[in-house]
Backbone bond lengths (Angstrom), bond angles and torsions (degrees), N, CA, C in turn:
res aa  C-N    CA-C-N  psi(-1)  N-CA   C-N-CA  omega(-1)  CA-C   N-CA-C  phi
1 M - - - 1.447 - - 1.523 108.86 -
2 A 1.313 115.82 137.53 1.456 121.50 -178.61 1.529 111.22 -73.72
3 A 1.321 115.11 147.68 1.460 120.51 172.12 1.525 108.03 -70.98
4 I 1.319 116.21 158.18 1.460 121.26 178.55 1.521 108.59 -117.40
5 A 1.334 115.34 128.27 1.464 121.06 176.11 1.516 108.15 -145.91
6 N 1.315 116.46 129.78 1.455 121.49 177.95 1.524 109.47 -95.70
7 L 1.325 116.07 142.57 1.463 122.41 -176.00 1.527 110.23 -123.09
8 T 1.329 115.96 158.94 1.460 122.10 174.43 1.521 108.11 -126.58
9 I 1.330 115.65 134.32 1.459 121.92 176.68 1.521 107.61 -119.94
10 D 1.314 116.54 132.10 1.461 121.22 173.15 1.517 107.70 -87.83
11 Q 1.324 116.20 117.91 1.459 121.98 -178.71 1.530 109.98 -55.31
12 G 1.329 117.10 135.75 1.457 122.19 177.89 1.510 115.54 85.52
13 T 1.336 117.43 4.00 1.464 120.41 179.94 1.526 109.90 -116.17
14 T 1.319 115.50 162.91 1.455 121.22 173.95 1.524 107.39 -75.44
15 F 1.325 116.78 129.93 1.463 121.87 -178.05 1.520 109.90 -112.25
16 S 1.319 115.63 138.04 1.459 121.55 175.81 1.523 108.30 -152.10
17 S 1.322 115.87 135.77 1.458 120.67 177.94 1.527 108.60 -145.41
18 D 1.319 116.25 130.40 1.468 121.50 177.95 1.527 110.03 -92.32
19 V 1.316 115.72 135.77 1.461 122.98 176.20 1.520 106.60 -119.54
20 T 1.322 116.73 128.66 1.460 120.39 175.45 1.521 108.55 -101.35
21 V 1.328 115.53 113.99 1.465 121.83 178.41 1.530 107.31 -79.00
22 K 1.335 116.15 130.54 1.463 120.05 -177.98 1.520 110.66 -120.60
23 D 1.334 114.94 152.82 1.460 119.92 177.34 1.529 109.80 -83.60
24 S 1.317 116.98 -176.80 1.469 121.29 -176.62 1.529 113.08 -65.44
25 N 1.329 117.24 -15.26 1.473 121.52 177.37 1.514 112.46 -96.31
26 G 1.332 117.21 4.17 1.459 120.58 179.15 1.522 114.00 82.99
27 Q 1.329 116.89 9.83 1.460 121.56 179.32 1.525 109.62 -94.86
28 P 1.345 117.75 152.77 1.470 119.37 177.19 1.529 110.78 -55.66
29 F 1.331 115.76 135.20 1.455 122.63 -178.65 1.519 108.99 -87.46
30 N 1.322 117.55 128.68 1.464 121.44 -179.17 1.532 108.80 -73.17
31 L 1.330 116.63 114.79 1.459 122.88 -176.18 1.533 113.31 -93.58
32 T 1.326 117.43 15.04 1.461 120.10 177.34 1.531 109.17 -59.01
33 G 1.325 116.75 127.47 1.457 121.83 -179.93 1.519 114.23 86.21
34 Y 1.315 117.87 -1.80 1.460 122.25 -179.64 1.531 111.04 -98.67
35 T 1.317 115.51 157.21 1.460 122.26 167.85 1.526 106.69 -118.77
36 A 1.322 115.77 162.25 1.466 120.68 -179.69 1.522 109.02 -130.63
37 A 1.326 115.69 148.25 1.462 121.61 176.66 1.522 108.61 -145.40
38 A 1.321 116.23 135.84 1.460 121.35 177.87 1.522 108.55 -130.45
39 K 1.316 114.87 142.53 1.451 119.75 177.70 1.523 109.27 -138.80
40 M 1.324 114.43 156.18 1.450 119.78 175.76 1.523 108.09 -135.14
41 A 1.336 115.82 153.55 1.457 121.18 -177.92 1.521 108.70 -154.15
42 K 1.326 115.42 164.87 1.463 119.66 179.15 1.516 112.42 -73.62
43 G 1.301 117.29 -13.38 1.460 121.91 177.13 1.517 108.98 -168.41
44 F 1.311 116.91 162.11 1.464 120.19 -176.49 1.521 112.27 -59.58
45 A 1.320 117.16 -36.14 1.464 120.49 -178.12 1.528 112.32 -102.98
46 S 1.315 117.11 7.12 1.463 120.99 -176.20 1.526 111.41 -67.14
47 T 1.312 115.08 130.56 1.465 120.05 172.77 1.519 109.63 -107.98
48 R 1.328 116.52 -6.64 1.464 121.74 -176.90 1.522 112.33 -74.84
49 T 1.299 117.49 -44.81 1.459 120.34 -177.57 1.515 109.33 -132.50
50 R 1.333 115.96 104.85 1.465 122.49 175.21 1.516 106.72 -127.73
51 I 1.308 116.75 127.84 1.448 122.16 -176.86 1.520 108.63 -123.71
52 N 1.322 116.69 128.97 1.464 120.85 172.69 1.508 107.89 -86.85
53 M 1.312 116.35 123.02 1.459 121.01 176.90 1.529 107.75 -85.40
54 T 1.318 116.58 149.83 1.455 120.69 175.18 1.523 108.01 -74.57
55 T 1.329 116.37 133.55 1.463 121.09 177.80 1.524 109.02 -125.70
56 S 1.310 115.33 144.45 1.466 119.58 174.37 1.524 109.00 -144.64
57 I 1.316 114.81 134.10 1.464 121.24 176.70 1.519 107.49 -87.45
58 A 1.327 116.56 137.31 1.460 121.90 -178.19 1.527 111.04 -53.88
59 T 1.328 116.16 149.99 1.456 122.02 177.85 1.525 110.41 -53.12
60 D 1.324 116.56 -41.50 1.466 121.31 174.39 1.519 106.98 -93.25
61 A 1.335 117.16 89.57 1.466 122.49 -174.74 1.524 112.70 -60.29
62 A 1.327 117.51 -20.78 1.465 121.05 -179.63 1.528 112.22 -67.30
63 T 1.341 117.78 -15.90 1.470 120.81 178.48 1.522 111.80 -76.06
64 G 1.341 117.79 -16.39 1.454 121.55 -179.99 1.514 115.03 74.42
65 V 1.333 117.17 12.70 1.471 120.27 -174.73 1.532 111.20 -89.98
66 V 1.339 114.26 128.95 1.464 122.71 172.49 1.521 106.53 -120.06
67 T 1.327 116.40 131.68 1.461 120.71 177.61 1.521 109.31 -102.22
68 L 1.331 115.58 128.82 1.462 123.13 173.81 1.518 106.80 -100.46
69 S 1.332 117.85 136.60 1.460 118.32 -179.69 1.520 112.30 -151.06
70 L 1.325 114.01 157.35 1.459 124.24 173.32 1.524 107.02 -140.85
71 T 1.319 117.07 144.96 1.459 121.02 177.61 1.528 109.60 -77.77
72 A 1.324 116.20 166.58 1.467 120.75 176.86 1.529 110.43 -60.41
73 A 1.330 117.41 -39.01 1.468 120.55 178.24 1.531 110.72 -63.89
74 E 1.321 117.27 -38.85 1.465 120.40 179.08 1.527 111.73 -67.25
75 T 1.340 117.63 -40.68 1.466 118.88 179.84 1.530 111.19 -73.33
76 T 1.331 117.43 -28.13 1.468 120.14 175.34 1.524 110.15 -63.18
77 A 1.319 116.84 -36.42 1.465 121.80 -177.93 1.532 112.79 -75.44
78 L 1.324 118.12 -12.31 1.465 120.90 179.53 1.522 110.81 -76.10
79 D 1.328 116.63 143.85 1.457 120.43 171.19 1.523 108.13 -74.21
80 A 1.319 116.48 146.49 1.460 120.89 179.32 1.531 108.38 -80.91
81 E 1.311 115.65 86.82 1.459 122.24 179.02 1.519 108.98 -160.86
82 R 1.329 117.38 -165.65 1.467 121.28 -178.82 1.517 111.87 -96.67
83 Y 1.323 114.11 144.42 1.455 123.33 177.19 1.520 107.62 -129.20
84 V 1.322 117.02 164.24 1.456 122.52 168.28 1.530 106.75 -107.95
85 Y 1.329 116.76 155.73 1.469 119.74 178.03 1.510 109.59 -148.29
86 D 1.327 115.21 162.64 1.454 120.30 169.02 1.525 109.89 -151.85
87 L 1.320 114.30 159.95 1.461 123.24 177.74 1.514 107.32 -125.81
88 E 1.338 115.56 125.96 1.455 121.20 178.11 1.522 109.59 -121.53
89 I 1.331 115.08 146.01 1.461 120.66 173.75 1.527 107.54 -114.34
90 T 1.330 115.36 146.95 1.462 121.49 -179.95 1.514 108.87 -125.44
91 S 1.335 115.86 127.60 1.465 121.00 -179.94 1.520 109.95 -76.31
92 D 1.321 115.20 170.50 1.463 120.09 179.75 1.528 112.97 -67.36
93 V 1.343 117.98 -12.73 1.467 120.83 175.78 1.531 111.87 -103.06
94 G 1.328 116.50 7.31 1.459 120.96 174.30 1.513 116.98 92.74
95 A 1.325 118.56 5.41 1.472 120.67 177.62 1.531 109.15 -74.84
96 V 1.327 115.84 125.92 1.468 121.78 -177.55 1.523 109.36 -105.18
97 T 1.346 115.63 133.32 1.459 122.04 178.00 1.512 109.00 -130.77
98 R 1.328 116.99 126.74 1.469 120.52 172.53 1.521 107.01 -81.65
99 V 1.335 117.29 123.89 1.461 119.91 -174.98 1.520 113.09 -105.71
100 I 1.334 117.55 -24.45 1.461 119.67 179.51 1.518 108.88 -154.43
101 E 1.322 115.67 150.24 1.460 121.79 177.15 1.522 108.14 -153.80
102 G 1.321 115.62 166.08 1.455 118.86 177.48 1.512 112.21 165.43
103 L 1.323 114.58 -161.04 1.457 122.68 179.10 1.519 109.72 -105.53
104 I 1.312 115.40 146.90 1.465 121.35 171.01 1.521 106.98 -119.60
105 T 1.311 116.32 125.51 1.457 121.48 174.61 1.519 107.83 -102.17
106 V 1.328 116.78 123.68 1.460 121.57 177.32 1.521 107.56 -99.10
107 R 1.333 115.44 117.58 1.468 121.07 179.25 1.523 109.27 -90.15
108 P 1.336 117.57 134.68 1.462 120.13 -174.43 1.513 113.13 -70.58
109 Q 1.328 113.90 152.16 1.463 119.86 173.78 1.523 108.76 -99.01
110 V 1.313 117.28 161.34 1.455 122.27 175.18 1.523 107.04 -79.60
111 T 1.304 116.61 127.71 1.462 120.75 -179.75 1.522 109.55 -106.17
112 T 1.312 114.24 157.18 1.464 118.87 -179.40 1.491 111.56 -102.06
């Protein structure tokens, strides 16, 4: 079962959040040979707004750290409302595991 964590993004800013993937003993999971993918949407079944977040696994994959990020231009394009998101890792043999999911609240920026 995936962990649940809710995030907040300030519209118009660069967003970055580190997620540490842990094994069943609570230790960092070695992500060597894995890829990561994160997506967000206005709803679980929404086909209208789906955004792929940039993901990167730490240089030292043994730390279990995956960074989720969006550029300032990408967050500017987001509507100021709630989204759902998840992060999945895929092993070198194709096994997919959802490691975290939750809500993202986008807070509006002041526009001119």
